[in-house]
N, C-alpha and C positions, 0 to 999 in steps of 0.2 A: 504493500500500500504506500502511495506517495501522498503526503500532506503538504499543502502550500499555506504558509502562515503569512498574512499581510500585516506587517507591524512588528516591532522588536522592543516593545516596552515591557512593563511588569507582567501583564497577562500572558503575552507571547512567550516570555522567558520561563515563566512558571510552567506553562504547558510543555515546552521543550524538555525541561528538567524532569517533569513527571513522566513523560513518555519514555525518556531514556532510562530512568530508574525503574520503570515498569517493564523493561525489556521489549519495547516496541519493535516489531518486526517490519521495518519499512524505512522509507527515506523522508526527510523533513526539509523542505525548501523554505527559507525564511527571507522575506523581502524587506530589507532595511535600507532605505535610501541614504542614510548617513554612513560616512566612511569610518566610523569608529565602533568599538565594541558596544553592545547594548548597555545602557546605563539608566539609573533612576531619573525620572523626569516628572516634575522638577526634583532636584536632589532632596532627599528626605531631611537632611540637615542643611538648613540654609546657611550655616556657618561655612559651608563649602565655598560660598561666594568669595570668601577672603583668600582662597587659594584655588581658583578654578582650573589650574593646570594639573591638579591632583585627580586624575580620572580613574585611578585604581580603586579609590575608596567608594566610588559610586557604581562600580561594575555590577551588573545583575547576575551574571553567570560565572561559576568557577571555570577555570581554564579547561579541565577535562571534559566538561559538558559542552562548552562553546566550540571546542575543536573536535567533538565526537565525529566519528566517520559517517554517521547517518545524517548529519546536519550539513546543509549547503547554504551558505550566506550569499544572497544576491543583492548587491548594493545598487539597486535601480529603483526608480520611481514607478509604482504601479499605476498605469493609466486607466485600466478597466478590468473587469472580470466577466467571464461568460459562464455562468453557472451550469447551463445545460451541457456545455462541452468540457466542463472542468478546466477551463482555461484562465490563466492569469497573464495579462498583457503588459509588458514593459516595452523596451525597444525591440524585444523579441517575444515570442509566444511560448508560454510554459504550460504544459498539461499535467494535471494532478488528479488524484482520485477524490480528494476532499479539500475544500477551501475553508480556511479559518480567517475571519475578519477580526483582527485585534488592533484596530486602527487608532484607538485611544481618543484623546481630546486635544484641542489647541486652545491657547490663551485668547480670550476676547480682547479686542482693542477698541478704544474709543477714539473718535475723531474730534479733535479740539482745534478750533480755528486759531491759526497763528503759532501752533506748537511745532518747532522744528523737529525733524526726524531724529537728529542726534541727541535730543533731550528727552525723547519718548522711548520707554522701555517696557518689555514684558519679561517674565521669567517662566520658561518652559523647557528650553533646550540648553545644552552646553554652550552653544554659540550665543544664546541670549545672555547667559551668565558672564561669559568672557567679554562681551560687548559692554555690559553694565559695569563690570569691574574696571575696565579701562577708563571709565568716566568718573569713578568715585573720588579720585584724589582731588578733583577740582570742585566737588559738590559740597557746599556748605549748608544748603537748604534742599532737602529731599521731600517731595510730596508723593505719598502713596495713595493712589485712588482705589477705593474699595476698603471695606473694614471687616473682612473675613479672616480666616486662619492665616492665609498666605501673607496678608498685609502685616499682621503682628509678628509673624515669624521673620519677615524681612526687616521690620523695625528693630527687632532684637539683634539680628545679625549685623546690621549696618550701623549700629550705635557707635558713636565716637564723640569724645569730649568737644571737638571743634565743629560738630555737625548737628543741625537741627532737623528732626524728622517729624513730619506731620502726616497723620492718617486722616483722609477725607472721606466721610461717609455720606451717601445720599439719603439714607434713612435717618430715623430719629435716635438710633443708638448703634454702637459698634457690636460686632460679633452677634448679629441677630439670630444665627442658626443655633445658638446655645442659650441657656437660661440667663436671665438678667443677673442672678447671683453669681454664676460662674464667670460671666463676662466681666462683672465688676472687679473680681480679683485679678483677672488678666490685664484689664485696662489700667488698673491702678499701678501695676508694677511694670508697665510697658515704658520704654524710654521715649515713646512718641507722644506728641500732643495730638489729641483726637478732636476733630471738628465734625459735627453732625448736621444733617439738613443742608448739605452743600450742593449747590448747582453751579457748574462751571460754564461761564459764558465764552471765554477765549483766553489765549495766552498772550501777554504783552512781552515780546522779546527784549525790547529796549530796557525795561525795568526788571525783567526776569521774574514776573509774577503771574500767577493764575488769577484772572479777574472773575470773581464769584459773587453770588448774592450776599455773601458775608464780608465783602470787601476784598482787597488784593491779598493773595497768599504767596509769599516768596517761594520760588521753586527753580533752582538751578537745574534740577533733574526731576523727571516725572516717571514714576513706575506705576503701570496699570495692573492692578491685582483685582480685577472685577469679575473673575470667574472664567469658566472654560466652556467650550461647545464641542459636541462630539463630531468626529470625522466620519460622516456617514455618506459621503458623496458616492463612493463605489457601490454601496448598497442601494442608495436611492436610484441610481441609474438602472438597476435591475428590479425595481419595485420591491426591494427587500427591507427598506427602511425609510425614515423621514428625518427631519431636522431634530426630532426628539430622541432618536436612537434606532437600534435595530431589534425588532421584536424577536424573541426566542422562547422556546418552551423551557421546562425545568431541567432539560439536559443540554441546553445551549444550542439547540437546533433551530435554524431559521425556517421560514416557510418553504425553502428549497432543500431537498434531501442532500444535496452536495455542498451545502454551505452552513457553517456554524459561526457564531459571534460570541466573543468573550470580552471581559473587562469593562471599561467605562462606556463602551458603545452599546452593550447588551441591555435591552429593555425586557425584563422578565419578571415573573412572579416572585415576590419577596415574602416568604412565609412569616417572617417576623412582623411585617406590616399588614399582611392580608390583602395585598394589592400589588399590581405590577409597577415597577419603578426602575429607573436607571440611576445607579449610585456611583459616585466618584470617590474611590478609596483604594488603598493598597489591598485591604482585605477582600474587597469585591473582585479585584483583578486576580488575586490568588485563588479565591474560592470558585469563581466561574471557570478558571483554567483547570483546576483539579477536577471539577465536575465533568468537563469535556474530556479530559485525559482518561478518566475512568470509562467513559462511554467508548472512546476510541480503542481502549485496551480490552474491550469486551466485558467490562464489569460495571455496567451503568447504575448510577445512584442519582436520584433527583437532587437538585440544589436545595439545601436546607439550612444554610449558614445564617447566623445572626450578624448583622453589620457591626463593625467596630472601627474606630478612628482614633488618631492621636495628632497632637500638635505640640512641638517643642518651642517654647518661647522664653529664651533666656534660662533662668533657673526654674522655670515652671514647666511641668509636663502635664498637658491635658490629655486624658484618655476617656473615650466615650464608648460605652457598650449599648447596643440598641440604636434605634432611630425613632425620633418623635416628630410630631407636628409642632410648629412654632407656637400653636395655641395651647399645647398641653400644659397642665399645671406643674408647678415646681415646689419642692420641699427640700430644705437643707437638712441632710442627715449628719454631716460632720463638718465642723468649722473650727479650725485652730489657726495658729499663726502661720503654719507651714502647709496645711492641708485644707481642702474643701471638697465635699462631695454633695452633689445636688441630684435629687431624684426627679425625673419627669414622669408624669402619670396622667391617666384618664380614670378618674374615680380611684378604685383600688388596684387597677392594672398599671404596673410600672412599664413604661415604654422605652426609657433610656436612663442611663446612669452616667453622669458627668463627674469625673474624678480628677482633681488637681493634686499632683504629688501624692496620690493615694493608690499605688499600684495594687495592693492587696484587695481593696474594695472593688477596683475595676475588674480584676481577674475573677473575683467571686461573682460579680454581676454577669460576666460572660458565661460562667459555668451554670449559673441559675437560669439564665435565658435558654441555654441549650437543653437543660433538663425539663423544665416545665413552666417557664415564666416566673414572674415575681409578684408577690402581693405587697402592696404598700403597707397595709396594717401589720403583717407579719414582720416586715423589715423594720418598721418603727418600734415594734415591741422588742426586737433584738437589739436595736440601736446600731447595727452593723450588718452589712451584706456578708462579710466574712463569717461572722457568727451564725447568721441565718443559713449559710451554706453548710457549716459544720453540723448544725442541729438537724438539717434535712438528711444528713448522711449517718446520723447516729441512731 
């Protein structure tokens, strides 16, 4: 069997590793248009920005797997796929038995009138990071557009005594994807000044400021951290996807029998949510790839993973188990000088746990979600998710 994987990010590399370790009897063609070994994108540790020439620390595959005899790397841009023929078209035509779309996402860009291209940046690829790093020495005022995890990770990594960093949020608060209580702790310890309710009208190059509804905001350099969008063009051309993602079943199979999709482009049923969703996370990339690998190895198991996330921001490590709606209620379970744990819930049903510097509580939450869900009442009675997990096993 010959498999063609379009993409070389986290999901693709996890699939490759799982297939090889599972004694896959066939060949794997991987289409990666970048001329370097597969790497984390964006790097999980934004501190890597300080030394973007260190590509070893962000490699995704160990050398024995990357150079395995069953894997062929094709550093060409994929122009189209022909599912009925099992064809992947670059400058040449490649025929395979099964096509895997692991095309990932790309950073969204905003158009700001008057903003020069050399002052406008995103962070997604190694080239993005290198380009940004070359401009940092002259940047005394950095404006980060967007107020999600990436914005605050960047603020922590780029902190410098001679530099002012401002995070600009369109909404009424920063980090809206997590609870107000968890966001408060992260914002309070961030080196960035946070501005909310910001609308940008234009950039004034002469004075080096963003002209906004809150007045001029100094900006020698602007980083756009406003989210990502899925790379679904190949799928859309074959009626297999839309701008929202590529629909798959619980085994990562698309509507075409010769095409599967994994990672951040896959739009599939999420058992934890009870609905279909496309999730952007490392865990989603890994879990969908493992699900597909099992099917290709003849040991199919439906996707059943609970989402989890993390964000490193200076000395603070946020870890989230589960996934909640922004309207879900929040209750603080643990609050000390160094730790904070917030429970998100709908009535007695806990939908997510947000743990700051509380790894034991996070890991306990993951185990409890995997076993049978979590009751708010039972958790509050125990006063700890870790103790609740212990009591459930005694």
